[in-house]
C-alpha positions in Angstrom: -26.0 6.4 -6.6 -27.6 4.2 -9.2 -28.2 5.8 -12.6 -31.9 5.0 -12.2 -32.0 7.1 -9.0 -30.2 10.0 -10.7 -32.6 9.9 -13.7 -35.6 9.8 -11.4 -34.4 12.8 -9.4 -33.5 14.7 -12.7 -37.1 14.3 -14.0 -38.6 15.2 -10.7 -36.4 18.4 -10.5 -37.3 19.4 -14.1 -41.0 18.9 -13.4 -40.7 21.0 -10.2 -38.9 23.9 -12.0 -41.5 23.7 -14.9 -44.3 24.0 -12.4 -42.7 26.9 -10.7 -42.1 28.7 -14.0 -45.6 28.1 -15.3 -47.1 29.4 -12.1 -44.8 32.4 -12.1 -45.0 33.4 -15.7 -48.4 31.9 -16.8 -47.0 30.0 -19.8 -44.2 27.6 -20.8 -42.4 30.2 -23.0 -39.5 30.4 -20.5 -38.6 26.7 -21.4 -37.3 27.8 -24.8 -36.3 31.4 -24.5 -35.5 32.3 -20.9 -31.8 32.4 -19.9 -32.5 31.6 -16.2 -34.1 28.3 -17.2 -32.1 27.1 -20.3 -28.6 27.9 -19.0 -29.3 27.8 -15.3 -31.8 25.4 -14.1 -31.8 22.9 -17.0 -28.0 22.6 -17.4 -27.5 22.6 -13.7 -29.8 19.7 -13.3 -28.6 17.7 -16.3 -24.9 18.1 -15.8 -24.7 17.7 -12.1 -27.0 14.7 -11.9 -26.2 12.8 -15.1 -22.9 13.9 -16.7 -20.7 14.9 -13.7 -22.2 13.6 -10.5 -18.9 13.2 -8.7 -16.2 15.5 -10.1 -15.2 17.3 -13.3 -12.2 16.6 -15.4 -10.4 19.0 -17.7 -12.5 17.7 -20.6 -15.7 18.2 -18.6 -14.7 21.8 -17.8 -14.1 22.4 -21.5 -17.6 21.2 -22.3 -19.1 23.2 -19.5 -17.4 26.4 -20.7 -18.5 25.8 -24.3 -22.1 25.1 -23.2 -22.2 28.1 -20.9 -20.8 30.4 -23.7 -23.5 29.2 -26.1 -26.3 29.6 -23.6 -25.2 33.3 -22.9 -26.3 34.2 -26.4 -30.0 33.4 -25.5 -29.9 36.7 -23.6 -31.1 39.6 -25.7 -28.6 42.3 -26.6 -30.4 44.8 -24.6 -29.7 42.9 -21.4 -26.0 42.2 -22.2 -24.4 44.5 -19.6 -22.6 44.1 -16.3 -23.3 40.7 -15.0 -23.6 39.2 -18.6 -20.0 40.3 -19.4 -18.7 38.7 -16.2 -20.4 35.5 -17.2 -19.0 35.8 -20.7 -15.4 36.2 -19.4 -15.9 33.3 -17.0 -17.1 30.9 -19.7 -14.4 32.1 -22.1 -11.7 31.6 -19.5 -12.9 28.1 -18.8 -13.1 27.2 -22.5 -9.6 28.5 -23.4 -7.7 27.4 -20.3 -9.1 23.9 -20.2 -8.2 23.5 -23.8 -4.7 24.6 -23.1 -4.4 22.3 -20.1 -5.6 19.3 -22.1 -3.0 20.1 -24.8 0.0 20.5 -22.6 -0.7 17.8 -20.0 0.8 14.4 -20.7 1.1 12.8 -17.2 -0.5 12.5 -13.8 -1.4 15.9 -12.2 0.8 15.4 -9.2 3.8 15.1 -11.5 3.1 18.4 -13.3 4.5 21.8 -12.4 3.0 23.8 -9.5 1.5 26.3 -12.0 -0.3 23.6 -14.0 -1.5 21.9 -10.8 -2.9 25.2 -9.5 -4.7 26.2 -12.7 -6.1 22.7 -13.2 -7.5 22.6 -9.7 -8.9 26.1 -10.0 -10.5 25.2 -13.3 -12.2 22.1 -11.8 -13.6 24.1 -8.9 -15.1 27.1 -10.8 -16.0 25.0 -13.9 -18.2 22.4 -12.1 -21.9 22.6 -13.0 -22.8 23.5 -9.5 -20.5 26.5 -9.7 -21.0 28.1 -13.1 -24.6 27.1 -13.8 -25.7 28.0 -10.2 -24.4 31.5 -10.9 -26.2 31.6 -14.3 -29.4 30.4 -12.6 -29.3 33.0 -9.8 -28.2 35.7 -12.2 -30.9 34.8 -14.7 -33.5 35.0 -12.0 -32.6 38.6 -11.1 -32.4 39.5 -14.8 -35.9 38.1 -15.5 -37.7 39.0 -12.3 -37.8 41.9 -9.9 -39.0 42.8 -6.3 -41.7 43.2 -5.1 -43.6 42.5 -8.3 -42.2 38.9 -8.8 -41.3 38.3 -5.1 -43.2 35.0 -5.0 -41.5 33.6 -8.1 -38.1 34.7 -6.9 -38.6 33.1 -3.5 -39.9 29.9 -5.1 -36.9 29.6 -7.4 -34.4 30.4 -4.7 -36.0 27.8 -2.5 -35.7 25.2 -5.3 -32.1 26.1 -5.7 -31.4 25.8 -2.0 -33.0 22.4 -1.7 -31.2 21.2 -4.8 -27.7 22.5 -3.8 -27.6 22.8 -0.1 -29.9 20.0 1.1 -28.8 17.6 -1.7 -32.0 16.3 -3.3 -30.4 13.1 -4.5 -29.3 12.2 -1.0 -32.7 13.0 0.4 -34.5 11.0 -2.3 -32.3 7.9 -1.5 -32.7 8.3 2.3 -36.5 8.5 1.9 -36.7 5.5 -0.3 -34.4 3.5 2.0 -36.6 4.4 5.0 -39.5 2.5 3.5 -37.6 -0.5 2.3 -38.1 -3.7 4.3 -34.7 -5.0 5.4 -34.0 -8.6 6.1 -32.0 -7.9 9.3 -30.9 -5.0 11.5 -27.2 -4.6 10.3 -26.4 -0.9 10.5 -25.2 0.8 7.4 -21.6 1.8 8.0 -20.5 2.6 4.4 -20.8 1.9 0.7 -18.9 0.1 -1.9 -17.0 2.5 -4.2 -15.5 -0.1 -6.6 -14.7 -3.7 -7.4 -11.0 -4.3 -8.2 -11.4 -8.0 -8.9 -14.0 -10.6 -8.3 -12.7 -11.0 -4.7 -11.6 -7.5 -3.8 -13.8 -4.5 -3.1 -13.0 -0.9 -2.2 -15.3 0.8 0.3 -16.0 4.2 1.8 -16.6 4.1 5.6 -18.2 6.4 8.1 -15.6 8.7 9.5 -16.8 8.2 13.1 -16.3 4.4 13.1 -14.1 3.2 16.0 -10.6 2.0 15.5 -9.8 -1.7 15.6 -12.2 -2.8 12.8 -9.5 -4.5 10.8 -10.3 -8.2 10.6 -14.1 -7.8 11.1 -16.6 -9.5 8.9 -18.5 -7.2 6.6 -21.8 -7.9 4.8 -22.6 -6.2 1.5 -26.2 -5.4 0.5 -28.1 -3.9 -2.4 -30.3 -0.8 -1.8 -33.3 -3.1 -1.4 -31.6 -4.9 1.5 -30.7 -8.1 -0.4 -27.4 -9.6 0.8 -24.9 -10.0 -2.1 -21.6 -10.9 -0.4 -19.6 -11.2 2.8 -16.0 -10.3 3.3 -13.2 -9.4 5.7 -12.0 -5.8 6.1 -8.1 -5.7 5.9 -7.4 -2.1 5.1 -8.6 1.1 6.8 -7.1 4.5 6.1 -7.9 8.1 5.1 -7.6 8.8 1.4 -8.3 12.1 -0.2 -10.0 13.3 3.0 -12.3 10.2 3.1 -12.1 7.1 5.3 -11.7 4.2 2.9 -10.9 0.5 3.1 -10.5 -2.7 1.2 -12.5 -5.9 1.7 -11.5 -9.4 0.7 -14.8 -11.0 -0.4 -15.2 -14.6 1.0 -18.9 -15.4 0.2 -21.2 -14.4 -2.6 -25.0 -14.3 -2.8 -27.3 -15.2 -5.7 -27.6 -11.5 -6.7 -23.8 -10.8 -6.8 -24.2 -10.2 -10.6 -26.4 -7.2 -10.0 -23.5 -5.3 -8.5 -22.0 -4.9 -11.9 -25.1 -2.9 -12.9 -23.6 0.1 -11.0 -26.2 0.2 -8.2 -25.5 1.4 -4.7 -24.0 -1.4 -2.5 -24.1 -0.7 1.2 -22.1 -2.5 3.9 -22.4 -3.2 7.6 -20.4 -5.1 10.2 -21.4 -8.4 11.6 -21.0 -9.1 15.3 -18.2 -11.6 14.8 -14.9 -11.6 16.8 -11.8 -10.4 15.0 -9.4 -13.2 14.2 -6.4 -13.6 16.5 -4.3 -13.2 13.3 -5.9 -10.3 11.6 -5.3 -10.0 7.9 -2.8 -7.4 6.6 -3.5 -7.7 2.8 -4.5 -10.0 0.0 -2.5 -12.0 -2.6 -1.4 -9.4 -5.2 -0.2 -9.1 -8.7 3.2 -10.5 -9.3 2.8 -13.6 -7.0 4.2 -16.8 -8.4 4.6 -20.4 -7.2 7.7 -19.6 -5.1 6.9 -16.0 -4.3 4.1 -14.1 -2.6 3.5 -10.4 -3.3 1.1 -8.2 -1.4 0.7 -4.5 -0.5 0.1 -3.1 3.0 -0.7 0.2 4.6 2.6 1.9 5.5 1.5 2.0 9.1 1.4 -1.8 9.3 4.1 -3.2 11.5 5.9 -6.2 9.8 9.4 -7.5 10.0 11.9 -9.3 7.7 11.7 -13.0 8.4 8.1 -13.0 9.7 5.8 -15.7 8.5 2.4 -15.0 6.8 -0.2 -17.5 5.8 -2.6 -17.9 2.9 -5.5 -20.4 2.7 -5.1 -22.9 -0.1 -7.4 -26.0 -0.5 -8.6 -26.2 3.1 -5.1 -25.8 4.5 -2.5 -23.1 4.9 0.5 -22.2 2.8 3.3 -20.3 4.7 5.5 -17.6 3.2 8.4 -15.7 4.8 8.9 -11.9 4.4 12.2 -11.2 2.7 11.8 -7.8 1.0 9.7 -4.6 1.1 9.7 -1.4 -0.9 7.5 1.7 -0.6 5.5 2.6 -3.7 3.1 5.3 -4.7 -0.1 5.3 -6.8 -1.4 8.4 -8.5 -5.0 9.3 -7.7 -7.4 11.8 -9.1 -7.1 15.5 -8.3 -3.3 15.3 -8.0 -3.4 13.1 -4.9 -1.4 10.0 -4.4 -1.6 6.8 -2.2 1.4 5.1 -0.7 1.7 1.4 -0.1 4.5 -1.0 1.0 5.0 -3.8 -1.5 6.0 -6.9 0.4 7.7 -9.9 -1.1 7.7 -13.3 0.7 9.3 -16.5 -0.3 7.4 -19.8 -0.1 8.1 -22.1 2.8 5.3 -24.4 2.0 2.7 -26.3 4.1 3.7 -27.3 7.6 4.2 -31.1 8.2 3.7 -31.5 12.0 4.9 -35.1 12.0 8.3 -34.3 10.4 8.5 -30.7 11.6 9.3 -29.6 8.1 7.8 -27.4 5.4 6.5 -29.3 2.3 6.7 -27.3 -1.0 3.4 -26.2 -2.7 3.3 -26.6 -6.5 0.9 -23.8 -7.4 0.4 -20.1 -7.0 -1.7 -18.8 -4.0 -5.3 -17.8 -4.9 -5.6 -14.2 -6.2 -7.3 -12.0 -3.7 -7.0 -14.5 -0.8 -6.4 -13.0 2.6 -2.8 -12.7 3.9 -2.3 -12.9 7.7 0.7 -12.8 9.9 1.0 -16.0 12.0 3.2 -17.5 14.7 2.2 -21.0 13.9 1.2 -23.6 16.5 3.6 -24.3 19.3 5.6 -27.4 18.3 5.5 -29.9 21.1 6.5 -33.1 19.3 9.9 -34.8 19.4 12.5 -33.7 16.9 12.9 -36.4 14.2 15.9 -38.7 14.7 19.2 -37.5 13.2 18.1 -33.9 13.3 19.8 -31.0 15.0 17.7 -27.9 16.0 19.6 -24.7 15.1 16.9 -22.1 15.8 13.4 -20.9 15.0 11.7 -18.7 12.4 11.5 -15.1 13.7 8.4 -14.3 15.8 7.0 -17.8 15.4 7.0 -21.3 16.9 8.4 -23.0 13.7 11.7 -24.8 14.6 14.5 -24.9 12.1 16.8 -27.9 12.1 19.3 -29.8 9.9 19.9 -33.4 9.0 23.3 -34.2 10.7 24.4 -36.8 8.2 23.5 -34.7 5.1 25.2 -31.6 6.6 28.5 -33.6 6.7 28.5 -35.8 3.7 27.1 -33.0 1.4 29.3 -30.4 3.1 28.3 -27.3 4.9 29.5 -23.6 4.8 29.1 -21.0 7.5 29.5 -17.5 6.1 29.4 -14.2 8.0 31.4 -11.3 9.3 33.1 -11.3 12.7 30.5 -10.9 15.5 27.6 -12.2 13.5 27.4 -15.4 15.6 28.8 -18.0 13.2 31.4 -19.3 15.8 28.7 -20.2 18.3 26.6 -21.8 15.6 29.7 -23.8 14.6 30.3 -24.9 18.2 26.7 -26.1 18.4 26.9 -28.1 15.2 30.2 -29.7 16.2 28.6 -30.8 19.5 25.7 -32.3 17.7 28.1 -34.2 15.4 29.9 -35.5 18.5 26.7 -36.5 20.2 25.8 -38.5 17.1 29.1 -40.4 17.4 30.7 -38.7 14.4 34.4 -37.9 14.5 35.3 -34.2 14.1 38.7 -32.9 13.1 39.1 -29.1 13.5 41.9 -27.3 11.6 41.9 -24.2 13.8 43.9 -21.1 13.0 42.1 -19.0 15.6 43.0 -21.5 18.4 39.6 -20.8 20.0 37.9 -24.1 19.6 40.0 -25.8 22.3 38.8 -23.3 24.8 35.1 -23.7 24.0 35.1 -27.5 23.4 37.5 -28.8 26.0 34.6 -30.4 27.9 34.6 -33.0 25.1 38.2 -34.0 25.9 39.7 -33.2 22.5 42.8 -34.8 21.2 45.6 -32.5 20.3 47.1 -33.5 17.0 50.5 -32.3 16.1 51.0 -33.8 12.7 49.0 -35.7 10.0 50.7 -38.9 11.2 48.5 -38.9 14.3 45.2 -39.0 12.3 45.1 -42.8 11.9 45.7 -43.4 15.6 43.0 -40.8 16.6 40.4 -42.3 14.2 41.0 -45.7 15.7 40.7 -44.4 19.3 37.8 -43.5 21.6 38.1 -39.8 21.3 35.6 -38.2 18.8 37.2 -34.7 18.7 40.6 -33.8 17.5 42.0 -30.3 17.1 45.0 -29.2 15.1 46.2 -25.6 16.0 48.4 -23.8 13.6 50.7 -22.5 16.3 53.4 -21.4 13.8 51.8 -18.7 11.7 54.6 -18.8 9.2 53.9 -22.4 8.2 52.1 -23.1 4.9 48.5 -23.3 5.9 47.3 -24.9 2.6 50.0 -27.5 2.7 49.2 -28.6 6.2 45.5 -28.6 5.3 46.1 -30.8 2.3 48.2 -33.3 4.3 45.5 -33.7 7.0 42.7 -34.0 4.5 44.6 -36.7 2.5 45.5 -38.6 5.6 41.9 -38.6 6.7 40.7 -39.8 3.3 43.4 -42.5 3.1 42.5 -43.9 6.5 38.8 -44.0 5.8 39.3 -45.5 2.4 41.4 -48.3 3.8 38.8 -49.1 6.5 35.7 -48.9 4.3 34.2 -51.6 2.1 32.0 -50.0 -0.5 28.8 -51.8 -1.7 26.7 -50.9 -4.7 23.6 -48.9 -3.9 24.5 -48.5 -0.2 25.5 -45.0 1.0 28.1 -44.8 3.8 26.8 -42.6 6.7 28.7 -39.7 7.9 31.8 -40.8 9.8 34.2 -37.8 9.8 33.8 -34.0 9.4 36.8 -31.8 8.8 36.2 -28.3 10.0 38.1 -25.5 8.1 38.2 -22.6 10.5 39.1 -19.4 8.7 38.7 -21.4 5.4 39.9 -18.5 3.3 43.4 -19.0 4.7 43.4 -22.9 4.6 41.9 -23.3 1.1 42.3 -19.9 -0.6 41.1 -19.1 -4.1 43.9 -19.3 -6.7 44.3 -15.5 -6.9 44.6 -15.2 -3.1 47.5 -17.7 -2.4 50.6 -16.5 -0.6 52.9 -18.5 -2.9 52.3 -20.2 -6.2 52.8 -23.7 -4.8 49.8 -23.2 -2.5 47.5 -23.6 -5.5 48.7 -27.2 -5.8 48.0 -27.8 -2.1 44.5 -26.5 -2.4 43.9 -28.8 -5.4 45.0 -31.7 -3.3 42.4 -30.8 -0.6 39.7 -30.3 -3.3 40.2 -33.8 -4.6 39.7 -35.3 -1.2 36.5 -33.3 -0.7 35.1 -34.3 -4.1 35.6 -38.0 -3.3 35.0 -38.0 0.4 31.3 -38.5 0.5 31.4 -42.1 -0.6 33.6 -42.9 2.4 31.5 -40.9 4.9 33.9 -37.9 4.9 32.6 -34.3 4.7 33.5 -30.7 5.7 32.4 -27.6 7.4 33.8 -24.4 6.0 33.8 -21.3 8.3 34.8 -18.0 6.6 34.2 -14.3 6.5 34.8 -13.8 2.8 33.6 -16.3 0.2 35.6 -14.4 -2.4 38.8 -15.7 -0.9 37.8 -19.3 -0.6 38.4 -21.7 -3.5 35.2 -22.2 -5.4 36.1 -25.8 -6.2 35.3 -26.7 -2.6 32.8 -24.0 -1.8 30.6 -25.1 -4.7 30.5 -28.6 -3.1 28.7 -27.2 0.0 25.1 -28.2 -0.5 24.1 -26.6 2.8 24.9 -23.0 3.5 24.4 -20.9 6.7 24.6 -17.2 5.6 24.9 -14.8 8.5 25.3 -11.0 8.2 27.8 -10.2 5.4 28.8 -7.2 3.4 31.1 -8.7 0.8 29.6 -8.0 -2.6 31.4 -10.9 -4.2 30.1 -13.2 -1.5 26.6 -11.8 -1.9 26.7 -12.4 -5.7 27.9 -16.0 -5.0 25.1 -16.6 -2.5 22.5 -15.3 -5.0 22.9 -18.5 -7.0 22.0 -20.5 -3.9 19.0 -18.5 -2.5 17.8 -16.0 -5.1 17.8 -12.2 -5.4 15.5 -11.2 -2.4 17.2 -13.5 0.1 20.8 -12.5 -0.9 19.8 -8.8 -0.6 18.6 -9.4 2.9 21.9 -10.8 4.1 23.6 -7.4 4.7 20.7 -6.3 7.0 20.4 -9.5 9.1 20.5 -8.8 12.9 23.0 -10.5 15.2 22.5 -14.2 15.6 20.1 -14.3 12.6 20.9 -16.4 9.5 19.6 -17.7 6.2 19.7 -21.5 5.8 19.5 -23.1 2.4 20.4 -26.6 1.1 19.9 -30.3 1.3 20.3 -30.7 5.1 17.7 -27.9 5.9 14.2 -28.6 7.3 12.9 -26.4 4.5 13.4 -27.1 0.8 13.4 -23.3 0.3 15.7 -20.7 1.8 14.6 -19.8 5.3 15.5 -16.9 7.7 15.9 -18.0 11.3 17.0 -16.8 14.7 20.0 -18.8 15.8 19.4 -20.3 19.2 21.4 -18.4 21.9 24.0 -21.1 22.0 26.5 -18.8 23.7 24.7 -19.2 27.0 26.1 -22.8 27.0 29.6 -21.5 27.0 31.2 -19.5 29.7 34.1 -17.1 29.4 36.8 -19.2 27.7 39.3 -17.7 30.2 37.4 -19.3 33.0 37.1 -22.6 31.2 40.8 -22.8 30.4 43.1 -24.2 33.0 46.7 -23.2 32.8 48.7 -26.0 31.2 45.6 -27.7 29.8 45.8 -26.2 26.4 48.6 -27.6 24.4 50.3 -25.2 22.0 52.8 -26.9 19.8 54.8 -25.3 17.0 54.6 -27.2 13.8 57.2 -27.0 11.1 
């Protein structure tokens, strides 16, 4: 209630009590010397309407106790018996205990010991003006007057107290005044504004009997005289401290918006507008930056890692992907607390429909702007030339794809534990390379690629000497299987890599300023065995072999040569080559060393999400990606394109040759 209303009701109440007293006693002497008026009626009216209209803190209780104790001494000594001593002990208790509580308390009430919480809450109940001064008022009446002599006076004073306390005079006064106001429309009053957190965010109290499903509805805010001051969208609705409360993102402001700061009552009602198909879940919160969106939601809100949310920026939409969430708690008055889920989303950017890519945004999202979950529009256009679709963003229509040439010439790594889906993703990428006319050489320890890719008529290489002939031939796919597990894997890998590089170098004429497109991709299956880190080699000479392979990879791009690394543990792969992979597919992984390595590529939140990724879900980051930022996506169910390898394999069709 506005302070002007409270002051008006205070003066009316004092006038009424003065009239009753003058009529009962015949003079105004009671206004200066009667306990029932000074300590009861006057203090009850002043403190409950002006000083403590909502609730009493420990400091308020201390003042109330001190005031009550002083007022007790207006009672003559001849009347200080029985009830007076009860009041005296009551006031003294409040004075002493509230002082002690203010001294020993140094933190929020809900963090204090159970004893302190109990005493503080008890103090605030029995120390409110309505409690202690109502008792003084009623006690003073029976000390001053007696039945049947003063029956009329007693009844009049009791009636005044009942109206003031039970029927709530302030509420009645406002209801009566509101009844006579001329409103500009017929919007029903469904609540009031309880606070403004920022110029674009309002906290509101709602009627408890409102129906569910009001999230996303448009709300109009009005002053007590019916003047519209703002419109907004309700995005939060929950029970807090026994009251139904919500939060409103303000979208439009009227000419009298400045009057809200004066502390007057602001009412709200719902407009008959349909709820958006993508109802808002929150607003842009504190901690948001250019690359990161932070917002808080009701713990009941159903969101998922990888989902996309949108924020309006400059007549368009910016998209962010949820990557992390933590539960937090905010201390409230009276020892209560409020829980929220703090959500962090990485920037994807604005959606470019023509290129089917996300374009980065170079500024922070507007503070207080609505955040809504979105699926995006269904993409019906043709995929840009030279791109390979690998999946889509979770719960959305946004496709995720890679540039085939960049994925090869700038090298690609597939990282994930067994069963995460990296093999099927690798098969899909290899088939895309072959369809683009790019040669693929697979160095396969697992000996599974032949089974799954035999439809492409692979050439079985038995030694590096066969590389030149294969590159000159019609077959685009060659597979070398390490049939002899005792052979030196790094040595054979280095020999094949050098032979590929030598052949391409001899057949390529470099021209200044002209990039050679992708011509050959070497696939390192189980890369941690083929190109191990220096401290993981089986014998010291293997380090030299890995260095030979690394030199080829470092120079291969200018001749159209690139690689695809497939591994379970990045810690065991040489970083000289792994650091050259400018495109990384990270599937579920638990290797802490690997997670630390990936943090440099994608940041803290994304790297922490890797260990909880579902099956066939990956994080893509790098030059070849359709997003300039890291992006979580569901890998397309490529395994449906391959049958059981045992059914595909025909006896005698799979050559297994022992290499020395």
